[in-house]
N, C-alpha and C positions, 0 to 999 in steps of 0.2 A: 692407516695412515695419518687418518684425523688424529688418533690418539697419540701418535708420535708428536704431531705438530702442537698440539694441547700440552704434551710434556715439556717439550722445547722452549714454548712460550712461558711457562710456569717456571722453568729453570731460568730464563731470561729475566723474568720480572725479579726472581729472588736475587740475581745477580746484581741487578740494578738497585735494589733496596739493601744490598750489603748482606744479605742472609747467607748466601753462597759464595765462597770465593773458589776462584780457579787454583787448584793446587799445581804446583810445579811439577814437570814431569820428572822421572826419576833419571832418565837418558840425559837431561840438561844439566843434573848436578856436577858432573865431572867438568864440563866446559865451564859452568859459572865459576868452578872453585879455580880453574887454571887461567880463566880471564875474567876477573871481577869488573873490570873496566869495559867489557866488550858486550855489554847487554845491549838487545836491540833498541832499547831507549837511546843508547849513546850514538847511534848511527844517525846520520845526518838526513833527516827526512826530506829535505828539500831535494837532495841528489839522489837519495834511494830510489824514487819513482824512476821506471824503467825509460820512458821518454826523455825525461830531464837528465838521467845518467847517459843516455845515449848522446844528448846535445853537450854535455859537458866533455863526455869523452871524445867527440869528434873535434871540438875547438881545443882540447888538451894536445891533440896529435896535429893541429894546422894553425897557422897564424890567424885566420880569420876564415869564416865561410859565409856565403850569401845564403838567404831565407831559401833559396830554391835548390841550392846544394845540400843544405842540412834535411829539407823535405824529402829530397832523393834518397840521401844517405839513410834516412831513419825509416822511409816508408810510411809516412804519417800525412794527414790531410794538412791544409791550410790553418784552419782552426785550431787544430790540435798543437800544431807547433807554435802558433801564437800565443796560446794559453801558456805553454809550459816554458816558451822563452821569455814571456814577460814576467813570469813568476821568478825566473833566475835574474833577470835585469833588476827587479824590484829588491831582491836580496843583495844585489851588488856582485853577483858572480859572473854576470856577462853584460857586456857594453854592446850596446845597438845604435848603429849609424845610419842613417837614410839619407841617400842622395840620387841624383839622377845621371844615368849613363844615356846621354843623348835626350831623347824623351821617354825613356823607360825608367821606372822607379827601381831602385836597387836598397835591399835591406841587407846589411853587413852585420854579422856578430862576432865577437871576440872575447875570448876568456880573460877576465881581469885578474889581477894579481890576489885578491881575496878569494876569488872562483879557484884559481890554481892552488892556493893554499888548502881550501876547503876539501878540493877533490883529492889532493894528496893525502890529507888526513883520513879522508873516507877510504882510499885505497888501503892504506896502512890499517885501518881498523878491520876491513873485510880481509887482509892478508893474516892478521893475527887470528881471527876466527878461524879461517881455513887450516893454519897450522895447527891450532889447538885441536881441532878435530879430527885433522890427520893424525896427530899424536894420541888422542883417546880411542880411537878406532883400531890401534893396532896392539 
């Protein structure tokens, strides 16, 4: 076991130093050829995270949702939702409004036009990957 860890550490050090490169898998070649524009680096990494994808998906299906509604729908903690929602807000994908309903604070989220456009682009990208994968596996 220690020998494996040492070997893995040497390989990682070599990769970092540029001495060893990761060879692309032969199975990925047909997909890359069919879809040169759909490499993973073209995915919107901001949306691709599963919690942020959940937030954007839920907001795309609803006019707006409260913090509590999103938290319940996604099954995440307050802190986790806050961090991910803030990243989407900073990118301009989500608009956040804070108000009081009586004496109770309420935070509502809404998908912006930029967020909707980015989400649609993300879905188109994933759809192209799915279609190409199904074609190459038949």
